[in-house]
C-alpha positions as CSV (number, residue, x, y, z in Angstrom):
1,M,-69.5,132.7,-102.1
2,Q,-66.2,131.2,-103.0
3,K,-65.8,127.5,-103.9
4,E,-64.0,125.5,-101.3
5,V,-60.9,123.7,-102.7
6,L,-60.0,121.6,-99.7
7,I,-61.2,121.0,-96.1
8,F,-58.9,119.3,-93.5
9,E,-60.3,118.3,-90.1
10,K,-58.7,115.7,-87.9
11,R,-58.3,115.3,-84.2
12,G,-55.1,116.8,-82.9
13,F,-54.6,119.2,-85.8
14,P,-56.0,122.6,-86.5
15,S,-58.9,122.6,-88.9
16,I,-58.1,124.2,-92.3
17,K,-60.5,125.4,-95.0
18,I,-58.8,126.4,-98.3
19,F,-60.7,128.6,-100.8
20,D,-59.6,130.2,-104.1
21,K,-58.6,133.6,-102.7
22,H,-58.1,132.9,-99.0
23,F,-57.8,130.1,-96.3
24,E,-59.1,129.7,-92.8
25,I,-57.5,128.0,-89.8
26,K,-59.2,127.1,-86.5
27,A,-56.9,126.2,-83.6
28,I,-57.5,122.9,-81.7
29,D,-58.7,124.7,-78.6
30,H,-60.6,127.5,-80.2
31,W,-64.1,127.8,-81.7
32,A,-63.6,130.4,-84.4
33,Y,-61.8,130.4,-87.7
34,K,-59.1,133.0,-88.5
35,S,-59.1,134.0,-92.2
36,F,-55.9,134.8,-94.2
37,T,-55.7,136.1,-97.7
38,Y,-52.8,134.6,-99.7
39,S,-51.4,138.1,-100.5
40,E,-50.9,138.9,-96.8
41,I,-48.9,135.7,-96.0
42,K,-45.1,135.8,-96.1
43,E,-44.5,132.2,-95.2
44,I,-46.3,129.2,-93.6
45,F,-44.4,126.2,-92.2
46,H,-44.7,123.3,-89.9
47,Y,-41.8,122.4,-87.6
48,N,-40.8,120.4,-84.6
49,P,-39.6,122.8,-81.8
50,N,-37.4,120.1,-80.4
51,K,-35.1,120.2,-83.4
52,T,-33.4,123.5,-82.4
53,W,-29.9,123.2,-81.1
54,W,-30.7,124.4,-77.5
55,R,-33.6,122.0,-77.2
56,K,-31.4,119.1,-78.4
57,L,-28.8,120.0,-75.8
58,Y,-31.5,120.2,-73.1
59,I,-33.0,116.8,-74.1
60,Q,-29.5,115.2,-74.1
61,M,-28.8,116.6,-70.6
62,S,-32.2,115.8,-69.0
63,Y,-33.6,112.3,-68.5
64,T,-37.1,113.6,-68.0
65,A,-36.9,115.6,-71.3
66,Q,-35.8,112.5,-73.1
67,L,-38.9,110.6,-71.9
68,F,-41.4,113.3,-73.0
69,S,-39.8,115.0,-76.0
70,N,-41.4,112.7,-78.6
71,N,-44.9,113.5,-77.3
72,E,-44.7,117.3,-77.5
73,P,-46.8,118.9,-80.2
74,K,-45.3,120.3,-83.4
75,I,-46.0,123.9,-84.4
76,L,-47.7,125.4,-87.5
77,K,-46.5,129.0,-87.9
78,V,-48.1,131.6,-90.2
79,L,-45.8,134.6,-90.8
80,L,-47.5,137.7,-92.2
81,R,-46.0,140.3,-94.4
82,N,-46.7,143.1,-91.8
83,G,-44.5,141.3,-89.2
84,G,-47.3,139.5,-87.4
85,E,-47.3,135.8,-86.7
86,W,-49.9,133.1,-85.7
87,T,-48.9,129.8,-84.2
88,Y,-51.0,126.7,-83.9
89,K,-50.2,123.5,-82.0
90,T,-50.5,120.3,-84.0
91,S,-50.2,116.6,-83.3
92,S,-46.6,115.1,-83.1
93,T,-47.7,112.4,-85.6
94,Y,-47.3,112.8,-89.3
95,D,-50.4,113.1,-91.4
96,P,-50.2,113.1,-95.3
97,Q,-53.6,115.0,-95.6
98,F,-52.3,117.8,-93.4
99,R,-49.1,118.0,-95.4
100,K,-51.2,118.1,-98.6
101,A,-53.3,121.0,-97.3
102,L,-50.1,122.9,-96.4
103,N,-48.7,122.3,-99.9
104,V,-51.8,123.6,-101.5
105,I,-51.5,126.8,-99.4
106,N,-47.8,127.2,-100.2
107,R,-48.5,126.9,-104.0
108,K,-51.1,129.7,-103.8
109,L,-48.8,132.2,-101.9
110,C,-47.7,135.2,-104.0
């Protein structure tokens, strides 16, 4: 059994377990972990979908979108080398421990 390097669990964020040779992510609304080896990952990043130009335009033109745009979840995206991708919803608030977990994973990518 591999030694766990870091475990991140917080309400509103996907649960992450980081090991020496792989990491596991469990979505907010799911009961099982998905395992990824570092060698199969092309890129992992966390972004706000409201920061794209077409979303900014929509938010500027719609009063309703302006009211609710800050409460929409951010996205954690895992891009695989074989072209696949996994997306996970996260809280719209900033969490330094979540950022630390993502930085640990990014340092281990090949």
